[in-house]
C-alpha positions as CSV (number, residue, x, y, z in Angstrom):
1,X,0.0,0.0,0.0
2,X,1.5,3.3,-1.1
3,X,1.1,5.8,1.8
4,X,3.1,8.7,3.2
5,X,2.0,8.0,6.8
6,X,-0.4,5.8,8.6
7,X,-1.9,5.1,12.0
8,X,-3.3,1.7,12.7
9,X,-4.7,0.1,15.9
10,X,-7.4,-2.4,16.6
11,X,-10.2,0.2,16.1
12,X,-8.9,2.2,13.1
13,X,-6.7,2.4,10.1
14,X,-6.0,5.9,8.9
15,X,-3.8,6.6,5.9
16,X,-2.1,9.7,4.5
17,X,-2.1,9.0,0.8
18,X,-4.0,9.0,-2.5
19,X,-7.3,7.1,-2.3
20,X,-6.8,5.9,-5.9
21,X,-3.7,4.0,-4.7
22,X,-4.6,3.2,-1.1
23,X,-8.0,1.6,-1.8
24,X,-6.3,-1.0,-4.1
25,X,-4.8,-2.5,-0.9
26,X,-8.1,-3.1,0.8
27,X,-9.6,-6.7,0.4
28,X,-12.7,-7.1,-1.8
29,X,-16.1,-7.3,-0.1
30,X,-14.6,-6.3,3.3
31,X,-16.2,-2.9,4.1
32,X,-19.6,-2.7,5.7
33,X,-20.4,0.9,4.9
34,X,-18.9,3.9,3.0
35,X,-19.7,7.5,3.8
36,X,-18.0,10.6,2.5
37,X,-18.2,14.0,0.9
38,X,-16.3,14.0,-2.4
39,X,-14.6,17.1,-3.8
40,X,-17.3,19.2,-5.5
41,X,-15.6,19.1,-8.9
42,X,-13.7,22.4,-9.3
43,X,-16.1,24.5,-7.2
44,X,-13.6,24.6,-4.3
45,X,-9.8,24.3,-4.1
46,X,-8.7,22.0,-1.2
47,X,-4.9,22.0,-1.6
48,X,-2.2,22.6,-4.1
49,X,-1.5,18.9,-4.8
50,X,-1.7,17.8,-8.4
51,X,-3.4,14.6,-7.1
52,X,-6.2,16.6,-5.5
53,X,-9.5,16.0,-7.5
54,X,-10.5,19.6,-6.6
55,X,-7.7,20.8,-8.9
56,X,-9.1,19.1,-12.0
57,X,-9.4,21.6,-14.9
58,X,-12.7,20.4,-16.3
59,X,-15.8,18.5,-15.2
60,X,-15.0,15.7,-17.6
61,X,-11.5,15.4,-16.1
62,X,-12.9,15.3,-12.6
63,X,-15.3,12.5,-13.4
64,X,-12.7,10.5,-15.3
65,X,-10.3,10.6,-12.3
66,X,-13.1,10.0,-9.7
67,X,-14.3,7.0,-11.6
68,X,-11.1,5.1,-10.7
69,X,-11.9,5.6,-7.0
70,X,-15.6,4.7,-7.5
71,X,-14.5,1.4,-9.0
72,X,-12.4,0.6,-5.9
73,X,-15.2,1.7,-3.6
74,X,-17.6,-0.8,-5.4
75,X,-15.0,-3.6,-5.1
76,X,-14.3,-3.3,-1.4
77,X,-17.9,-2.9,-0.3
78,X,-19.8,-6.0,0.9
79,X,-22.7,-7.1,-1.3
80,X,-26.0,-5.7,-0.2
81,X,-24.3,-2.9,1.8
82,X,-24.5,0.8,1.2
83,X,-22.4,3.9,0.2
84,X,-23.7,7.3,1.4
85,X,-22.4,10.4,-0.4
86,X,-22.8,14.0,0.7
87,X,-23.2,16.4,-2.2
88,X,-25.0,19.4,-3.6
89,X,-25.8,20.9,-7.0
90,X,-23.2,23.5,-8.1
91,X,-23.9,27.1,-8.9
92,X,-22.4,28.2,-12.2
93,X,-21.0,31.7,-12.9
94,X,-20.8,33.9,-15.9
95,X,-17.0,34.2,-15.6
96,X,-16.2,30.5,-15.3
97,X,-19.1,28.9,-17.2
98,X,-20.5,31.6,-19.4
99,X,-23.9,31.6,-17.8
100,X,-25.6,31.9,-14.4
101,X,-27.5,28.8,-13.4
102,X,-27.2,25.4,-11.6
103,X,-25.2,22.3,-12.6
104,X,-26.7,18.9,-11.8
105,X,-23.7,17.6,-9.9
106,X,-25.8,15.3,-7.7
107,X,-27.3,13.7,-10.8
108,X,-23.9,13.3,-12.5
109,X,-22.6,11.5,-9.4
110,X,-25.6,9.2,-9.3
111,X,-25.1,8.3,-13.0
112,X,-21.4,7.6,-12.5
113,X,-22.2,5.3,-9.5
114,X,-24.8,3.5,-11.6
115,X,-22.3,3.0,-14.5
116,X,-20.0,1.3,-12.0
117,X,-22.7,-1.1,-10.9
118,X,-24.3,0.6,-7.8
119,X,-28.1,0.7,-7.4
120,X,-29.6,4.1,-6.6
121,X,-31.0,3.3,-3.1
122,X,-32.3,6.5,-1.5
123,X,-31.6,10.1,-0.8
124,X,-32.4,12.8,1.8
125,X,-32.5,16.5,1.1
126,X,-30.8,18.6,3.8
127,X,-32.2,22.1,4.3
128,X,-29.8,25.0,4.3
129,X,-30.6,28.6,5.3
130,X,-30.8,30.7,2.1
131,X,-30.1,33.9,4.1
132,X,-26.8,32.5,5.3
133,X,-26.0,31.3,1.8
134,X,-26.7,34.8,0.5
135,X,-24.5,36.4,3.1
136,X,-21.6,34.0,2.4
137,X,-21.8,33.8,-1.4
138,X,-23.5,37.0,-2.5
139,X,-25.2,34.9,-5.2
140,X,-27.2,37.1,-7.6
141,X,-30.2,34.8,-7.4
142,X,-30.5,35.1,-3.6
143,X,-30.2,38.9,-3.3
144,X,-33.4,40.8,-2.4
145,X,-32.5,43.7,-4.8
146,X,-32.7,41.2,-7.7
147,X,-36.4,40.7,-7.0
148,X,-36.9,44.4,-7.7
149,X,-34.6,44.4,-10.7
150,X,-35.8,41.2,-12.5
151,X,-37.1,38.3,-10.5
152,X,-36.6,35.9,-13.4
153,X,-33.0,35.7,-12.2
154,X,-34.0,35.0,-8.6
155,X,-33.9,31.5,-7.3
156,X,-34.2,29.3,-4.2
157,X,-31.2,28.3,-2.1
158,X,-29.2,25.1,-3.0
159,X,-29.7,22.3,-0.4
160,X,-27.3,19.5,0.5
161,X,-28.1,15.9,-0.2
162,X,-27.1,12.6,1.3
163,X,-27.4,10.2,-1.7
164,X,-27.2,6.5,-0.8
165,X,-26.2,3.7,-3.3
166,X,-26.4,0.0,-2.8
167,X,-24.1,-2.8,-4.0
168,X,-26.1,-5.6,-5.6
169,X,-26.2,-9.0,-4.0
170,X,-27.4,-10.6,-0.7
171,X,-26.2,-8.9,2.5
172,X,-24.2,-11.5,4.4
173,X,-24.5,-9.6,7.7
174,X,-27.9,-8.1,8.1
175,X,-28.3,-4.8,10.0
176,X,-31.1,-5.2,12.6
177,X,-32.7,-2.9,15.1
178,X,-35.3,-3.3,18.0
179,X,-38.1,-1.1,19.2
180,X,-35.9,0.0,22.0
181,X,-32.8,0.8,20.0
182,X,-34.7,2.4,17.1
183,X,-38.2,3.7,18.3
184,X,-40.9,4.5,15.7
185,X,-40.5,8.2,16.5
186,X,-36.8,8.1,15.6
187,X,-37.4,6.1,12.5
188,X,-40.1,8.6,11.3
189,X,-37.6,11.4,11.7
190,X,-34.9,9.5,9.8
191,X,-37.4,8.4,7.1
192,X,-38.3,12.0,6.2
193,X,-37.2,12.9,2.7
194,X,-36.1,16.3,4.0
195,X,-34.0,16.8,7.2
196,X,-34.9,20.3,8.5
197,X,-33.0,20.0,11.8
198,X,-29.4,19.7,10.8
199,X,-27.2,22.3,12.5
200,X,-24.6,23.5,9.9
201,X,-22.2,24.3,12.7
202,X,-22.3,20.7,14.1
203,X,-18.9,19.8,12.7
204,X,-15.4,19.0,13.9
205,X,-13.2,22.1,14.5
206,X,-10.9,22.6,11.5
207,X,-9.1,25.7,12.8
208,X,-6.2,23.8,14.4
209,X,-5.1,22.3,11.1
210,X,-5.0,25.4,8.9
211,X,-1.8,25.6,6.8
212,X,-1.0,29.2,5.8
213,X,1.1,28.0,2.9
214,X,-1.7,26.5,0.9
215,X,-4.8,26.5,3.0
216,X,-8.0,26.5,0.9
217,X,-11.5,25.3,1.5
218,X,-12.4,23.2,4.5
219,X,-16.0,22.0,4.9
220,X,-16.5,19.1,7.3
221,X,-19.7,17.1,7.0
222,X,-22.2,17.7,9.8
223,X,-21.8,15.1,12.6
224,X,-25.5,14.5,12.9
225,X,-25.8,13.5,9.3
226,X,-23.0,11.0,9.7
227,X,-24.4,9.7,12.9
228,X,-27.8,9.0,11.5
229,X,-26.4,7.2,8.5
230,X,-24.1,5.0,10.6
231,X,-26.8,4.2,13.2
232,X,-29.3,3.3,10.6
233,X,-27.2,1.3,8.2
234,X,-24.5,-0.4,10.3
235,X,-24.1,-2.8,13.2
236,X,-21.7,-2.2,16.1
237,X,-18.3,-3.5,15.1
238,X,-18.8,-2.9,11.4
239,X,-16.1,-1.3,9.3
240,X,-16.8,2.2,8.0
241,X,-14.7,3.6,5.2
242,X,-14.2,7.2,4.1
243,X,-11.9,7.8,1.0
244,X,-11.9,11.6,1.5
245,X,-11.3,11.7,5.3
246,X,-10.5,15.4,5.7
247,X,-10.1,16.1,9.4
248,X,-11.8,12.8,10.2
249,X,-15.5,13.5,10.7
250,X,-16.8,10.2,9.4
251,X,-14.1,8.1,11.2
252,X,-14.7,10.1,14.4
253,X,-18.4,9.4,14.5
254,X,-17.9,5.7,13.5
255,X,-15.5,5.3,16.5
256,X,-17.9,7.1,18.8
257,X,-20.6,4.7,17.9
258,X,-18.7,1.5,18.4
259,X,-17.7,0.9,14.8
260,X,-14.2,0.5,13.2
261,X,-12.9,3.2,10.9
262,X,-10.8,3.2,7.7
263,X,-9.9,6.6,6.3
264,X,-7.7,8.0,3.6
265,X,-6.6,11.6,3.3
266,X,-4.3,13.2,0.8
267,X,-3.4,16.4,2.7
268,X,-0.9,15.9,5.5
269,X,-2.2,18.6,7.8
270,X,-5.8,17.3,7.6
271,X,-4.6,13.7,8.0
272,X,-2.7,14.7,11.2
273,X,-5.7,16.4,12.6
274,X,-7.9,13.4,11.7
275,X,-5.5,11.1,13.7
276,X,-5.7,13.5,16.7
277,X,-9.5,13.7,16.5
278,X,-9.9,9.9,16.2
279,X,-7.4,9.0,18.9
280,X,-9.2,11.5,21.2
281,X,-12.3,9.2,20.9
282,X,-10.6,6.0,21.8
283,X,-8.5,7.6,24.5
284,X,-11.6,9.1,26.1
285,X,-13.2,5.6,26.1
286,X,-10.1,4.1,27.9
287,X,-10.1,6.9,30.5
288,X,-13.8,6.4,31.2
289,X,-13.1,2.7,32.1
290,X,-11.1,4.0,35.1
C-alpha cells in the first residue's frame, strides 16, 4: 500500500495518501459501509496537490479521475451494503461557465455510480438557510435587490443531499434494530425525505489544522448527518470507510458509535488532525473505564 504516513490500531486504520492507490490494498467485499463528501468538482480548491481532485481543470477530467476511486469503492464494499455520499448541485458563474445557473452535480454523481454497478437506493435533502448562503456567497439569485430588478434571475437556495447507493447482492451480515434501539418516532424522523433539523455548525473544528502556505476550502460534514447514516445502516463492530477523510469526521463518528474506521486523506495537515480527533475518541473511552 503506497502511503506517506499511517496510524493503525485495533479500532482504526488511517492513511495519508491518494485514495486511488490506497484503496487497491483493501480486500474485496470487506467494508460494511462507506460515507464521504467528495470534492465538489472544481467548485472549491482544497490543496495545491496535483493529485487533488479539486484541482481538475474540467468537469470531464474530474469524473474521469473520480471513476477510478468509485471502481475501488464498489469492489471493497460488501454485497447488499451501502455507500452514502454528501453532495450538492453546483452554482455556475458567468465568468467561469459563461452563464448563471445550476449544474446537476448530484445527478452526475448518481449516473457515475450506476455506471460502475451501484443501485440508486435512497436520498435525503438537507435544508440550508438561504439567508446564510446569500451572506456568504452574495449569489445574484438570492439577493433581495434582484427581486426588484428582474425576479426571473431570482432562485431558491441550494440544499445539500445525502445520496445512498447499494451494491447488488445478498447482504451476508444483516443490520437489525429493535423497538428499544430504534423507536418508531426516531425512524419517522430518519425516514423523512427532508431533514430540516441539521445544524450547519455541528462539525469538527478545523481551525487547528490550517496551513498558511496553501490553505484552501475546509468544509467538514455535519456530525448529525454522519451519525444518522451510521446508526441506521450499520451494526456495532462494522467497518466504516471514508476515502476523503479530511479532518476525520466520518471516522470520528464511527468510532464514537462502536464501529471500526478506515480513512484516507491526501493532505498531510488534515490527516494529522484526523488522527488526533480519532485518537481522542478511543483515549476518552479508555479513560472512562477507570
